[in-house]
Jmol script that loads the backbone (N, CA, C; Angstrom):
load data "model"
ATOM      1  N   MET A   1       0.936  -1.210   0.167  1.00  0.00           N
ATOM      2  CA  MET A   1      -0.004   0.093   0.148  1.00  0.00           C
ATOM      3  C   MET A   1       0.861   1.314  -0.058  1.00  0.00           C
ATOM      4  N   MET A   2       0.384   2.146  -0.883  1.00  0.00           N
ATOM      5  CA  MET A   2       1.353   3.425  -0.736  1.00  0.00           C
ATOM      6  C   MET A   2       0.473   4.450  -0.350  1.00  0.00           C
ATOM      7  N   GLN A   3       1.284   5.258   0.282  1.00  0.00           N
ATOM      8  CA  GLN A   3       0.777   6.620   0.871  1.00  0.00           C
ATOM      9  C   GLN A   3       1.477   8.015   0.431  1.00  0.00           C
ATOM     10  N   THR A   4       0.734   8.743   0.275  1.00  0.00           N
ATOM     11  CA  THR A   4       1.368  10.110   0.002  1.00  0.00           C
ATOM     12  C   THR A   4       1.261  11.054   1.206  1.00  0.00           C
ATOM     13  N   LEU A   5       2.381  11.642   1.480  1.00  0.00           N
ATOM     14  CA  LEU A   5       2.455  12.563   2.858  1.00  0.00           C
ATOM     15  C   LEU A   5       3.041  13.757   2.336  1.00  0.00           C
ATOM     16  N   THR A   6       2.673  14.886   2.901  1.00  0.00           N
ATOM     17  CA  THR A   6       3.309  15.950   2.742  1.00  0.00           C
ATOM     18  C   THR A   6       3.926  16.600   4.097  1.00  0.00           C
ATOM     19  N   ILE A   7       5.405  16.706   4.174  1.00  0.00           N
ATOM     20  CA  ILE A   7       5.975  16.900   5.299  1.00  0.00           C
ATOM     21  C   ILE A   7       6.421  18.239   5.500  1.00  0.00           C
ATOM     22  N   ASP A   8       6.795  18.830   6.601  1.00  0.00           N
ATOM     23  CA  ASP A   8       7.532  20.109   6.633  1.00  0.00           C
ATOM     24  C   ASP A   8       8.973  19.549   7.503  1.00  0.00           C
ATOM     25  N   ILE A   9      10.147  20.091   6.846  1.00  0.00           N
ATOM     26  CA  ILE A   9      11.331  19.875   7.320  1.00  0.00           C
ATOM     27  C   ILE A   9      11.624  21.117   8.505  1.00  0.00           C
ATOM     28  N   ILE A  10      12.051  20.330   9.647  1.00  0.00           N
ATOM     29  CA  ILE A  10      11.915  21.458  10.673  1.00  0.00           C
ATOM     30  C   ILE A  10      13.426  21.523  10.949  1.00  0.00           C
ATOM     31  N   ASN A  11      14.427  20.439  11.018  1.00  0.00           N
ATOM     32  CA  ASN A  11      15.766  20.634  11.146  1.00  0.00           C
ATOM     33  C   ASN A  11      16.487  19.842   9.621  1.00  0.00           C
ATOM     34  N   GLU A  12      17.450  20.473   9.386  1.00  0.00           N
ATOM     35  CA  GLU A  12      18.214  19.886   8.006  1.00  0.00           C
ATOM     36  C   GLU A  12      18.792  18.774   8.152  1.00  0.00           C
ATOM     37  N   LYS A  13      19.036  18.211   9.398  1.00  0.00           N
ATOM     38  CA  LYS A  13      19.462  16.792   9.717  1.00  0.00           C
ATOM     39  C   LYS A  13      18.248  15.620   9.036  1.00  0.00           C
ATOM     40  N   ALA A  14      17.044  16.077   9.298  1.00  0.00           N
ATOM     41  CA  ALA A  14      16.049  15.120   8.624  1.00  0.00           C
ATOM     42  C   ALA A  14      16.378  14.901   7.181  1.00  0.00           C
ATOM     43  N   VAL A  15      16.579  15.918   6.319  1.00  0.00           N
ATOM     44  CA  VAL A  15      17.148  15.789   4.769  1.00  0.00           C
ATOM     45  C   VAL A  15      17.635  14.593   4.642  1.00  0.00           C
ATOM     46  N   LYS A  16      18.893  14.678   5.435  1.00  0.00           N
ATOM     47  CA  LYS A  16      19.774  13.344   5.170  1.00  0.00           C
ATOM     48  C   LYS A  16      19.257  12.123   5.619  1.00  0.00           C
ATOM     49  N   LEU A  17      18.287  11.941   6.516  1.00  0.00           N
ATOM     50  CA  LEU A  17      17.894  10.786   7.049  1.00  0.00           C
ATOM     51  C   LEU A  17      16.700  10.343   5.799  1.00  0.00           C
ATOM     52  N   ILE A  18      16.227  11.402   5.386  1.00  0.00           N
ATOM     53  CA  ILE A  18      15.064  10.964   4.201  1.00  0.00           C
ATOM     54  C   ILE A  18      15.817  10.605   3.138  1.00  0.00           C
ATOM     55  N   ARG A  19      16.900  11.134   2.470  1.00  0.00           N
ATOM     56  CA  ARG A  19      17.562  10.656   1.519  1.00  0.00           C
ATOM     57  C   ARG A  19      18.213   9.364   1.897  1.00  0.00           C
ATOM     58  N   ASP A  20      18.623   9.098   2.656  1.00  0.00           N
ATOM     59  CA  ASP A  20      19.021   7.658   3.367  1.00  0.00           C
ATOM     60  C   ASP A  20      17.867   6.905   2.958  1.00  0.00           C
ATOM     61  N   MET A  21      16.804   7.065   3.451  1.00  0.00           N
ATOM     62  CA  MET A  21      15.467   5.963   3.395  1.00  0.00           C
ATOM     63  C   MET A  21      15.261   6.000   1.780  1.00  0.00           C
ATOM     64  N   GLU A  22      15.456   6.930   1.060  1.00  0.00           N
ATOM     65  CA  GLU A  22      15.235   6.926  -0.470  1.00  0.00           C
ATOM     66  C   GLU A  22      16.312   5.801  -0.964  1.00  0.00           C
ATOM     67  N   LEU A  23      17.706   5.870  -0.590  1.00  0.00           N
ATOM     68  CA  LEU A  23      18.604   5.382  -1.102  1.00  0.00           C
ATOM     69  C   LEU A  23      18.247   3.752  -0.657  1.00  0.00           C
ATOM     70  N   LEU A  24      17.753   3.529   0.507  1.00  0.00           N
ATOM     71  CA  LEU A  24      17.334   1.886   0.805  1.00  0.00           C
ATOM     72  C   LEU A  24      16.000   1.568   0.147  1.00  0.00           C
ATOM     73  N   LYS A  25      15.530   2.309  -0.734  1.00  0.00           N
ATOM     74  CA  LYS A  25      14.344   2.104  -1.404  1.00  0.00           C
ATOM     75  C   LYS A  25      13.226   1.865  -0.529  1.00  0.00           C
ATOM     76  N   LEU A  26      12.993   2.704   0.625  1.00  0.00           N
ATOM     77  CA  LEU A  26      11.922   2.583   1.394  1.00  0.00           C
ATOM     78  C   LEU A  26      10.933   3.557   1.120  1.00  0.00           C
ATOM     79  N   ILE A  27      11.387   4.850   0.476  1.00  0.00           N
ATOM     80  CA  ILE A  27      10.363   5.917   0.175  1.00  0.00           C
ATOM     81  C   ILE A  27      11.101   6.528  -1.232  1.00  0.00           C
ATOM     82  N   ARG A  28      10.109   7.030  -1.866  1.00  0.00           N
ATOM     83  CA  ARG A  28      10.418   7.774  -3.292  1.00  0.00           C
ATOM     84  C   ARG A  28      10.296   9.307  -2.858  1.00  0.00           C
ATOM     85  N   ILE A  29      11.289  10.335  -3.229  1.00  0.00           N
ATOM     86  CA  ILE A  29      10.971  11.621  -2.936  1.00  0.00           C
ATOM     87  C   ILE A  29      10.527  12.129  -4.531  1.00  0.00           C
ATOM     88  N   ARG A  30       9.493  12.785  -4.385  1.00  0.00           N
ATOM     89  CA  ARG A  30       8.916  13.690  -5.521  1.00  0.00           C
ATOM     90  C   ARG A  30       8.767  14.995  -5.198  1.00  0.00           C
ATOM     91  N   LYS A  31       9.582  15.928  -5.914  1.00  0.00           N
ATOM     92  CA  LYS A  31       8.961  17.465  -5.818  1.00  0.00           C
ATOM     93  C   LYS A  31       7.858  17.708  -6.497  1.00  0.00           C
ATOM     94  N   GLU A  32       7.093  18.916  -5.452  1.00  0.00           N
ATOM     95  CA  GLU A  32       5.806  19.434  -6.079  1.00  0.00           C
ATOM     96  C   GLU A  32       6.132  20.021  -7.458  1.00  0.00           C
ATOM     97  N   LYS A  33       4.949  20.032  -8.174  1.00  0.00           N
ATOM     98  CA  LYS A  33       5.005  20.621  -9.482  1.00  0.00           C
ATOM     99  C   LYS A  33       5.190  22.054  -9.409  1.00  0.00           C
ATOM    100  N   SER A  34       4.705  22.746  -8.602  1.00  0.00           N
ATOM    101  CA  SER A  34       5.062  24.276  -8.527  1.00  0.00           C
ATOM    102  C   SER A  34       6.461  24.651  -8.217  1.00  0.00           C
ATOM    103  N   GLN A  35       7.155  23.559  -7.702  1.00  0.00           N
ATOM    104  CA  GLN A  35       8.534  23.654  -7.126  1.00  0.00           C
ATOM    105  C   GLN A  35       9.271  23.157  -8.380  1.00  0.00           C
ATOM    106  N   GLN A  36       9.079  22.484  -9.255  1.00  0.00           N
ATOM    107  CA  GLN A  36       9.806  21.899 -10.388  1.00  0.00           C
ATOM    108  C   GLN A  36       9.703  23.295 -11.642  1.00  0.00           C
ATOM    109  N   GLN A  37       8.422  23.525 -11.572  1.00  0.00           N
ATOM    110  CA  GLN A  37       8.268  24.650 -12.746  1.00  0.00           C
ATOM    111  C   GLN A  37       8.956  25.905 -12.580  1.00  0.00           C
ATOM    112  N   GLY A  38       9.133  26.484 -11.150  1.00  0.00           N
ATOM    113  CA  GLY A  38       9.931  27.710 -10.965  1.00  0.00           C
ATOM    114  C   GLY A  38       9.067  28.841 -11.211  1.00  0.00           C
ATOM    115  N   THR A  39       8.129  28.784 -12.173  1.00  0.00           N
ATOM    116  CA  THR A  39       7.023  29.952 -12.106  1.00  0.00           C
ATOM    117  C   THR A  39       5.839  29.726 -12.023  1.00  0.00           C
ATOM    118  N   VAL A  40       4.769  30.441 -11.642  1.00  0.00           N
ATOM    119  CA  VAL A  40       3.329  30.287 -11.591  1.00  0.00           C
ATOM    120  C   VAL A  40       2.397  30.845 -12.614  1.00  0.00           C
ATOM    121  N   ASN A  41       1.798  29.914 -13.193  1.00  0.00           N
ATOM    122  CA  ASN A  41       1.067  30.427 -14.436  1.00  0.00           C
ATOM    123  C   ASN A  41      -0.195  31.251 -13.725  1.00  0.00           C
ATOM    124  N   TRP A  42       0.078  32.646 -13.636  1.00  0.00           N
ATOM    125  CA  TRP A  42      -1.187  33.241 -12.578  1.00  0.00           C
ATOM    126  C   TRP A  42      -2.629  33.319 -13.677  1.00  0.00           C
ATOM    127  N   SER A  43      -2.185  33.327 -14.796  1.00  0.00           N
ATOM    128  CA  SER A  43      -3.749  33.541 -15.657  1.00  0.00           C
ATOM    129  C   SER A  43      -4.428  32.363 -15.371  1.00  0.00           C
ATOM    130  N   VAL A  44      -3.825  30.956 -15.267  1.00  0.00           N
ATOM    131  CA  VAL A  44      -4.533  29.830 -15.134  1.00  0.00           C
ATOM    132  C   VAL A  44      -5.087  29.866 -13.678  1.00  0.00           C
ATOM    133  N   LYS A  45      -4.084  30.115 -12.758  1.00  0.00           N
ATOM    134  CA  LYS A  45      -4.516  29.818 -11.114  1.00  0.00           C
ATOM    135  C   LYS A  45      -5.545  30.623 -11.006  1.00  0.00           C
ATOM    136  N   TYR A  46      -5.515  32.158 -11.263  1.00  0.00           N
ATOM    137  CA  TYR A  46      -6.939  32.831 -11.004  1.00  0.00           C
ATOM    138  C   TYR A  46      -7.853  33.203 -12.158  1.00  0.00           C
ATOM    139  N   LYS A  47      -7.705  32.172 -13.045  1.00  0.00           N
ATOM    140  CA  LYS A  47      -8.737  32.348 -14.248  1.00  0.00           C
ATOM    141  C   LYS A  47     -10.262  32.206 -13.464  1.00  0.00           C
ATOM    142  N   GLY A  48     -11.074  33.187 -13.872  1.00  0.00           N
ATOM    143  CA  GLY A  48     -12.441  33.238 -13.300  1.00  0.00           C
ATOM    144  C   GLY A  48     -12.552  33.834 -11.974  1.00  0.00           C
ATOM    145  N   ALA A  49     -11.402  34.361 -11.133  1.00  0.00           N
ATOM    146  CA  ALA A  49     -11.704  34.858 -10.003  1.00  0.00           C
ATOM    147  C   ALA A  49     -12.232  36.174  -9.780  1.00  0.00           C
ATOM    148  N   MET A  50     -12.152  36.574 -10.778  1.00  0.00           N
ATOM    149  CA  MET A  50     -13.082  38.006 -10.733  1.00  0.00           C
ATOM    150  C   MET A  50     -14.162  38.187 -12.186  1.00  0.00           C
ATOM    151  N   GLN A  51     -15.143  38.610 -12.014  1.00  0.00           N
ATOM    152  CA  GLN A  51     -16.145  39.008 -12.924  1.00  0.00           C
ATOM    153  C   GLN A  51     -15.658  40.024 -13.593  1.00  0.00           C
ATOM    154  N   LYS A  52     -16.089  40.075 -15.056  1.00  0.00           N
ATOM    155  CA  LYS A  52     -15.647  41.196 -16.041  1.00  0.00           C
ATOM    156  C   LYS A  52     -16.675  42.313 -15.858  1.00  0.00           C
ATOM    157  N   GLN A  53     -16.312  43.647 -15.618  1.00  0.00           N
ATOM    158  CA  GLN A  53     -16.923  44.784 -15.303  1.00  0.00           C
ATOM    159  C   GLN A  53     -16.421  45.817 -16.475  1.00  0.00           C
ATOM    160  N   PRO A  54     -17.676  46.600 -16.475  1.00  0.00           N
ATOM    161  CA  PRO A  54     -17.104  47.889 -17.409  1.00  0.00           C
ATOM    162  C   PRO A  54     -16.228  48.685 -16.623  1.00  0.00           C
ATOM    163  N   LEU A  55     -15.267  49.499 -17.496  1.00  0.00           N
ATOM    164  CA  LEU A  55     -14.117  50.286 -17.058  1.00  0.00           C
ATOM    165  C   LEU A  55     -14.483  51.097 -16.195  1.00  0.00           C
ATOM    166  N   ASN A  56     -15.732  52.092 -16.498  1.00  0.00           N
ATOM    167  CA  ASN A  56     -16.100  52.907 -15.539  1.00  0.00           C
ATOM    168  C   ASN A  56     -16.618  52.514 -14.113  1.00  0.00           C
ATOM    169  N   GLU A  57     -16.846  51.012 -13.952  1.00  0.00           N
ATOM    170  CA  GLU A  57     -17.164  50.688 -12.715  1.00  0.00           C
ATOM    171  C   GLU A  57     -15.977  50.350 -11.784  1.00  0.00           C
ATOM    172  N   VAL A  58     -15.196  49.741 -12.834  1.00  0.00           N
ATOM    173  CA  VAL A  58     -13.867  49.472 -11.812  1.00  0.00           C
ATOM    174  C   VAL A  58     -13.282  50.949 -11.336  1.00  0.00           C
ATOM    175  N   ASP A  59     -13.277  51.967 -12.247  1.00  0.00           N
ATOM    176  CA  ASP A  59     -12.666  53.281 -11.855  1.00  0.00           C
ATOM    177  C   ASP A  59     -13.290  53.839 -10.986  1.00  0.00           C
ATOM    178  N   ASP A  60     -14.733  53.681 -10.696  1.00  0.00           N
ATOM    179  CA  ASP A  60     -15.671  53.992  -9.638  1.00  0.00           C
ATOM    180  C   ASP A  60     -15.330  53.541  -8.355  1.00  0.00           C
ATOM    181  N   GLN A  61     -14.969  52.159  -8.418  1.00  0.00           N
ATOM    182  CA  GLN A  61     -14.606  51.433  -7.266  1.00  0.00           C
ATOM    183  C   GLN A  61     -13.521  51.815  -6.634  1.00  0.00           C
ATOM    184  N   LEU A  62     -12.310  52.124  -7.725  1.00  0.00           N
ATOM    185  CA  LEU A  62     -11.065  52.450  -7.202  1.00  0.00           C
ATOM    186  C   LEU A  62     -11.070  53.742  -6.469  1.00  0.00           C
ATOM    187  N   ASN A  63     -11.998  54.626  -7.099  1.00  0.00           N
ATOM    188  CA  ASN A  63     -11.821  56.304  -6.524  1.00  0.00           C
ATOM    189  C   ASN A  63     -12.459  55.997  -5.053  1.00  0.00           C
ATOM    190  N   ASP A  64     -13.466  55.229  -4.968  1.00  0.00           N
ATOM    191  CA  ASP A  64     -14.175  55.163  -3.572  1.00  0.00           C
ATOM    192  C   ASP A  64     -12.944  54.434  -2.589  1.00  0.00           C
ATOM    193  N   LEU A  65     -12.397  53.524  -2.933  1.00  0.00           N
ATOM    194  CA  LEU A  65     -11.390  52.967  -2.159  1.00  0.00           C
ATOM    195  C   LEU A  65     -10.466  53.964  -1.890  1.00  0.00           C
ATOM    196  N   ARG A  66      -9.915  54.649  -2.815  1.00  0.00           N
ATOM    197  CA  ARG A  66      -8.891  55.857  -2.604  1.00  0.00           C
ATOM    198  C   ARG A  66      -9.265  56.955  -1.702  1.00  0.00           C
ATOM    199  N   SER A  67     -10.612  57.324  -1.937  1.00  0.00           N
ATOM    200  CA  SER A  67     -11.233  58.170  -1.077  1.00  0.00           C
ATOM    201  C   SER A  67     -11.457  57.709   0.591  1.00  0.00           C
ATOM    202  N   SER A  68     -11.555  56.578   0.752  1.00  0.00           N
ATOM    203  CA  SER A  68     -12.013  55.992   1.969  1.00  0.00           C
ATOM    204  C   SER A  68     -10.189  56.200   2.596  1.00  0.00           C
ATOM    205  N   TRP A  69      -9.426  56.244   2.026  1.00  0.00           N
ATOM    206  CA  TRP A  69      -7.906  56.151   2.665  1.00  0.00           C
ATOM    207  C   TRP A  69      -7.696  57.327   3.214  1.00  0.00           C
ATOM    208  N   GLU A  70      -8.264  58.281   2.731  1.00  0.00           N
ATOM    209  CA  GLU A  70      -7.656  59.976   2.998  1.00  0.00           C
ATOM    210  C   GLU A  70      -8.678  60.183   4.090  1.00  0.00           C
TER     211      GLU A  70
END
end "model"
wireframe off; spacefill off
backbone 0.3
color backbone group
């Protein structure tokens, strides 16, 4: 039975132990896709997060926000 776990390394000594377990073929280390790519495709990640609005509505909202700061 294979399980997938996500762990946080607190002490660097743990990295050596994990690599040793990999050498013994007890575990397999895989990097997450986001770490392998190095860049995030923001348009895909946030696609549909905002609704399309007419430009004048966006300007009005920005002006309201700016005036509330003053």
